[in-house]
C-alpha positions in Angstrom: 41.4 -38.5 50.8 43.1 -39.1 54.0 42.3 -42.6 55.3 42.4 -41.4 58.9 39.7 -38.8 58.4 36.0 -39.5 58.5 34.6 -39.9 55.0 31.7 -37.6 54.2 28.9 -38.1 51.7 30.1 -35.0 49.9 33.5 -36.7 49.4 31.9 -39.8 48.0 29.8 -37.7 45.7 32.7 -35.8 44.3 34.8 -38.9 43.9 31.9 -40.8 42.2 30.5 -37.9 40.0 33.2 -38.0 37.2 32.8 -41.8 37.0 29.0 -41.4 36.7 29.5 -38.8 34.1 31.8 -41.2 32.2 29.3 -44.0 32.2 26.5 -41.6 31.3 28.5 -40.4 28.3 29.1 -44.0 27.2 25.4 -44.7 27.7 24.6 -42.0 25.1 26.3 -44.0 22.4 23.6 -46.6 22.1 20.6 -44.3 21.8 22.5 -41.8 19.6 23.6 -44.4 17.1 20.2 -46.1 17.1 18.7 -42.7 16.3 21.1 -42.3 13.4 20.4 -45.8 12.1 16.6 -45.3 12.5 16.8 -42.3 10.2 18.5 -44.2 7.3 17.2 -46.6 4.7 16.1 -50.1 5.8 15.9 -49.0 9.4 14.4 -52.3 10.8 17.1 -54.5 9.1 19.9 -52.2 10.1 18.7 -51.7 13.7 18.5 -55.5 14.0 21.9 -56.0 12.5 23.4 -53.3 14.8 21.9 -54.8 17.8 23.3 -58.3 17.1 26.7 -56.7 16.2 26.9 -54.9 19.4 25.9 -58.0 21.3 28.8 -59.9 19.8 31.2 -57.0 20.4 30.2 -57.1 24.1 31.0 -60.8 24.3 34.4 -60.1 22.7 35.2 -57.5 25.3 33.8 -59.4 28.2 37.0 -60.9 29.5 38.7 -57.5 29.8 35.8 -55.6 31.4 36.7 -56.3 35.0 40.3 -55.1 34.5 39.3 -51.7 35.9 38.0 -53.3 39.1 41.1 -55.5 39.3 43.4 -52.6 38.7 41.6 -50.5 41.3 41.8 -53.2 43.9 45.3 -54.5 43.2 47.6 -51.8 41.7 49.0 -50.3 44.8 52.8 -50.5 44.1 55.5 -50.9 41.5 55.5 -54.7 41.3 51.7 -55.1 41.3 51.4 -52.5 38.5 53.9 -54.1 36.2 52.5 -57.6 36.6 48.9 -56.6 36.2 49.9 -54.4 33.2 51.6 -57.3 31.5 48.6 -59.5 32.3 46.2 -56.9 30.9 48.2 -56.5 27.6 48.3 -60.2 27.0 44.6 -60.6 27.7 43.7 -57.6 25.5 45.7 -59.0 22.5 44.1 -62.5 23.1 40.5 -61.3 23.0 41.2 -59.4 19.8 42.7 -62.5 18.1 39.6 -64.5 19.2 37.3 -62.0 17.6 39.3 -62.3 14.4 39.0 -66.1 14.5 35.3 -65.8 15.0 35.0 -63.7 11.9 36.5 -66.4 9.7 33.6 -67.2 7.3 33.2 -70.9 8.1 33.0 -70.2 11.9 30.9 -67.0 11.5 28.4 -68.6 9.1 28.1 -71.7 11.3 27.2 -69.6 14.4 25.2 -66.7 12.9 23.4 -68.4 10.0 23.0 -72.0 11.1 22.9 -71.8 14.9 21.2 -68.5 15.5 19.3 -68.6 12.2 19.5 -65.0 11.2 18.6 -64.0 7.6 21.5 -63.8 5.1 21.1 -60.0 4.5 21.3 -59.2 8.3 24.3 -61.7 8.7 26.2 -60.0 5.9 25.8 -56.6 7.6 26.9 -58.0 11.0 30.0 -59.5 9.5 31.2 -56.3 7.9 30.3 -54.3 11.0 32.3 -56.7 13.2 35.4 -56.3 10.9 35.3 -52.6 11.7 35.0 -53.4 15.4 38.2 -55.6 15.6 40.1 -52.9 17.5 37.2 -52.7 20.1 38.1 -55.4 22.7 41.8 -54.6 22.8 41.2 -50.9 23.2 38.6 -51.5 25.9 41.1 -53.7 27.9 43.9 -51.2 27.7 41.8 -48.2 28.7 40.0 -50.0 31.6 43.4 -51.0 33.1 44.7 -47.5 33.1 41.4 -46.1 34.3 41.8 -48.3 37.4 45.2 -46.6 38.0 43.5 -43.2 37.8 40.8 -44.3 40.3 43.5 -45.6 42.8 45.1 -42.2 42.7 41.8 -40.3 42.9 42.1 -38.8 39.5 38.6 -39.6 38.3 38.2 -36.3 36.5 40.7 -37.5 33.9 38.6 -40.5 33.2 35.7 -38.2 32.4 37.9 -36.2 30.1 39.0 -39.2 28.1 35.4 -40.4 27.8 34.3 -37.0 26.6 36.9 -37.3 23.8 35.5 -40.8 23.0 32.0 -39.3 22.7 33.1 -36.4 20.5 35.0 -38.8 18.2 32.2 -41.3 18.0 29.5 -38.7 17.3 31.6 -36.7 14.8 32.4 -39.9 12.9 28.7 -40.9 12.9 27.4 -37.6 11.7 30.1 -37.3 9.0 29.2 -40.7 7.7 25.5 -40.0 8.0 25.6 -36.9 5.9 28.4 -37.7 3.5 28.4 -41.5 2.9 26.1 -44.1 1.5 27.1 -46.8 4.0 24.4 -48.9 5.7 23.3 -47.8 9.2 24.8 -50.8 11.0 28.2 -50.2 9.3 28.1 -46.5 10.3 27.4 -47.5 13.9 30.4 -50.0 14.0 32.9 -47.5 12.5 31.8 -44.8 14.9 32.1 -47.1 18.0 35.6 -48.2 17.0 36.7 -44.6 16.3 35.5 -43.5 19.7 36.9 -46.3 21.9 40.4 -46.2 20.2 40.5 -42.4 20.8 39.6 -42.9 24.5 42.2 -45.6 25.0 45.0 -43.5 23.6 44.0 -40.4 25.7 43.5 -42.4 28.9 47.1 -43.7 28.6 48.4 -40.1 28.2 46.4 -38.8 31.1 47.4 -41.6 33.4 51.2 -41.0 33.0 51.5 -39.1 36.3 49.4 -41.6 38.2 51.6 -44.4 36.8 54.7 -42.5 37.9 53.3 -42.3 41.5 52.5 -46.0 41.5 56.0 -46.9 40.2 57.5 -44.9 43.1 55.6 -46.9 45.7 57.6 -49.8 47.2 55.9 -53.2 47.4 55.1 -54.7 50.7 56.6 -58.2 50.8 53.6 -59.9 52.4 51.3 -58.5 49.7 53.4 -59.2 46.5 51.4 -60.5 43.6 52.4 -63.4 41.4 50.9 -64.1 38.0 49.3 -67.2 39.4 47.6 -65.1 42.1 46.4 -62.6 39.5 45.0 -65.4 37.4 43.2 -67.1 40.3 41.8 -63.7 41.4 40.8 -62.5 38.0 39.4 -65.7 36.4 36.0 -65.5 38.2 35.9 -61.7 37.4 36.6 -62.4 33.7 33.9 -65.2 33.6 31.3 -62.9 35.2 30.9 -60.4 32.3 31.5 -63.2 29.7 28.5 -65.1 31.2 26.4 -61.9 31.6 27.1 -60.6 28.1 26.6 -63.9 26.5 23.1 -63.7 27.7 22.3 -60.9 25.3 23.1 -62.7 22.0 21.2 -65.8 23.3 18.3 -63.6 24.1 18.7 -62.2 20.5 18.4 -65.8 19.3 15.2 -66.2 21.3 13.8 -62.9 19.9 14.4 -64.2 16.4 12.3 -67.3 17.2 9.6 -65.6 19.3 6.4 -63.9 18.5 6.8 -60.6 16.6 10.5 -61.3 15.9 11.5 -58.4 13.7 9.7 -55.8 15.9 11.4 -57.3 19.0 14.8 -57.3 17.4 14.3 -53.7 16.2 13.2 -52.2 19.6 15.5 -54.2 21.9 18.6 -52.0 21.1 16.6 -48.9 21.8 15.2 -50.2 25.1 18.7 -51.6 26.1 20.2 -48.2 25.3 17.7 -46.3 27.5 17.9 -48.6 30.5 21.7 -48.5 30.2 21.6 -44.8 30.8 20.3 -45.5 34.3 22.1 -48.8 34.9 25.3 -47.0 34.0 25.0 -45.0 37.2 25.0 -48.1 39.2 27.9 -49.6 37.2 30.0 -46.5 37.9 29.6 -47.0 41.6 31.3 -50.4 41.7 34.9 -49.0 41.4 34.0 -46.2 43.9 33.1 -48.8 46.5 36.2 -50.8 45.8 38.5 -47.8 46.1 36.9 -46.4 49.3 36.4 -49.7 51.0 39.9 -50.8 50.1 41.4 -47.7 51.6 39.5 -47.8 54.8 36.9 -50.5 55.7 35.3 -48.2 58.3 33.9 -46.4 55.2 31.4 -49.2 54.8 28.3 -47.6 56.3 28.7 -44.3 54.3 29.4 -46.2 51.1 26.4 -48.5 51.7 24.0 -45.6 52.4 25.1 -43.7 49.3 24.3 -46.9 47.3 20.8 -47.2 48.7 20.0 -43.6 47.7 21.5 -44.1 44.3 19.5 -47.2 43.6 16.2 -45.7 44.6 16.9 -42.5 42.6 17.9 -44.3 39.3 14.8 -46.6 39.2 12.5 -43.7 40.1 13.8 -41.6 37.2 13.5 -44.5 34.7 9.9 -45.1 36.0 9.0 -41.5 35.3 9.8 -42.1 31.6 8.3 -45.6 31.4 5.0 -44.8 33.0 4.3 -41.3 31.5 4.0 -39.8 28.1 7.8 -39.2 28.2 8.1 -42.7 26.8 6.6 -41.5 23.6 8.9 -38.5 23.5 11.9 -40.8 24.0 11.0 -43.6 21.6 9.3 -41.6 18.8 10.7 -38.1 18.8 14.2 -38.8 20.0 14.9 -42.3 19.0 13.1 -42.1 15.6 10.9 -45.1 16.0 7.6 -45.1 14.2 4.3 -45.2 16.1 3.9 -49.0 15.9 7.4 -49.7 17.3 7.0 -47.0 20.0 3.8 -48.7 21.3 5.6 -52.0 21.1 8.5 -50.8 23.3 6.5 -49.2 26.2 5.5 -52.3 28.2 9.0 -53.9 28.2 10.5 -50.6 29.4 7.9 -50.5 32.3 8.9 -54.0 33.3 12.6 -53.1 33.4 12.1 -49.9 35.4 13.4 -51.7 38.6 16.6 -52.8 36.8 18.7 -49.8 37.6 18.2 -50.3 41.4 19.1 -54.0 41.1 22.2 -53.0 39.2 23.4 -50.7 42.0 22.7 -53.4 44.5 24.6 -56.2 42.7 27.5 -53.9 42.0 27.8 -53.0 45.6 27.7 -56.7 46.6 30.4 -57.4 44.1 32.6 -54.6 45.4 32.6 -56.1 48.8 33.7 -59.5 47.5 36.4 -57.9 45.3 37.9 -55.9 48.2 37.9 -59.0 50.4 39.4 -61.0 47.4 36.5 -63.6 47.4 35.7 -63.5 43.7 34.4 -67.0 43.0 30.8 -66.3 44.2 30.6 -63.4 41.7 30.7 -65.7 38.6 28.5 -68.3 40.3 25.7 -65.8 40.9 26.0 -64.6 37.3 25.6 -68.2 36.2 22.5 -68.5 38.3 21.2 -65.3 36.6 21.8 -66.7 33.2 20.1 -70.0 33.9 17.1 -68.1 35.3 16.8 -66.0 32.2 17.1 -68.9 29.8 14.6 -70.9 31.8 12.0 -68.2 31.8 12.5 -67.5 28.0 12.1 -71.2 27.3 8.9 -71.4 29.3 7.6 -68.2 27.5 8.5 -69.7 24.1 6.7 -73.0 24.9 3.7 -72.0 26.9 3.0 -68.2 26.9 2.2 -66.2 23.7 4.0 -63.1 24.7 5.9 -60.8 22.3 9.6 -61.7 22.5 10.7 -58.4 23.9 8.2 -58.6 26.7 9.2 -62.1 27.7 12.9 -61.0 27.6 12.2 -58.1 29.9 10.5 -60.3 32.4 13.4 -62.8 32.2 16.0 -60.1 32.7 14.4 -58.8 35.9 13.7 -62.2 37.5 17.2 -63.4 36.6 18.8 -60.4 38.2 16.8 -60.9 41.4 18.0 -64.5 41.6 21.6 -63.4 41.2 21.2 -60.8 44.0 19.7 -63.4 46.4 22.5 -65.9 45.6 25.3 -63.3 46.0 24.0 -62.2 49.4 24.8 -65.6 50.9 28.5 -64.9 50.2 28.4 -61.2 51.0 27.0 -61.6 54.5 30.1 -63.3 56.0 32.4 -60.7 54.4 30.3 -57.9 56.0 31.8 -58.8 59.4 35.2 -57.7 58.1 33.9 -54.4 56.7 31.5 -53.4 59.5 33.5 -54.4 62.5 33.1 -50.9 64.0 29.6 -49.5 64.7 28.5 -46.5 62.7 28.9 -43.4 64.8 
């Protein structure tokens, strides 16, 4: 896109669509694997183990998640590419080593058995599954860095191609193990996830080679050169944000294990999370679009904002159509493989979370503004407020309200996100003066 030309909604749509397709393909993983696990023996135990395993895997990858946003915002020339690449590689290796340390039996048993209090049989499944997921965080970090390079060079279709390869690898591995192995469902899920993400990381690097060559040919501007200290100061709040956010999920899992109807809540939460992620993924995919387009030309603000508004309303409307109609039974029972009892148990929390996709679009747009203007500290602060809000509501529910755990968790997720949006807006408002200095024509 030429920065001097007027940005159209069609251009935004074409730029965003491959990224949306990428996130939607990733969002299929959760429901697909949950459906596989639900059709194997001991489905409740394995669904619960898979849900906890995935929660720990998300924590392990959390420090590298924002590498795509950082790469999109910062990798504009040869020097910035090399320094951020080195930073990304060190960070990816570090998070892999930390996951390996966590899996040492004394540490793992202390956290999973004693602190969280999970049953021994579920903990054993989780430990084996996480061993197979050791390549997960490093592969995520590498592929997200190179995906940012592709976004900078407007090659978003290549990102979709690499994610399609991930989906094919994951699903093929899951189906082969489903039909031809006697492995437990949670283990099948972990092996399939690892196979998919490693395939995606390798292909992303191959597909990014031309974009990398273009960046390496771009001379740095002396006044904008990055140092490792600047990268660290810029990225630390971004790294803390997903770490805090994703740490919420295992702590909610702890609450579910201590709440009313614990096994049912633990069993349906991965299925609900997977479905809501399908629609939240659309909002998550828009963050890098906003960063790229606002970073190229800040006069794009109004068009990018309006597109976000339509996106948020559309995603929550679509999820509401499932949550408040018989389509919920079709999804939970026929497609996800839950029995009638678990299906009925999952409907109300899904209805509560119907607004969550719109809130995801909103907070991602807010974050993109701050990332472009390089004011990243409020992002981690608002996420901390969200976490505190969620835990406070869960504590109140546990002590004073006899709600099923998954219902209380859904309420807490929504209220916590609303608190984060309100907190973030206080920091976003001053930055809007930089992005909307010209009136919309």
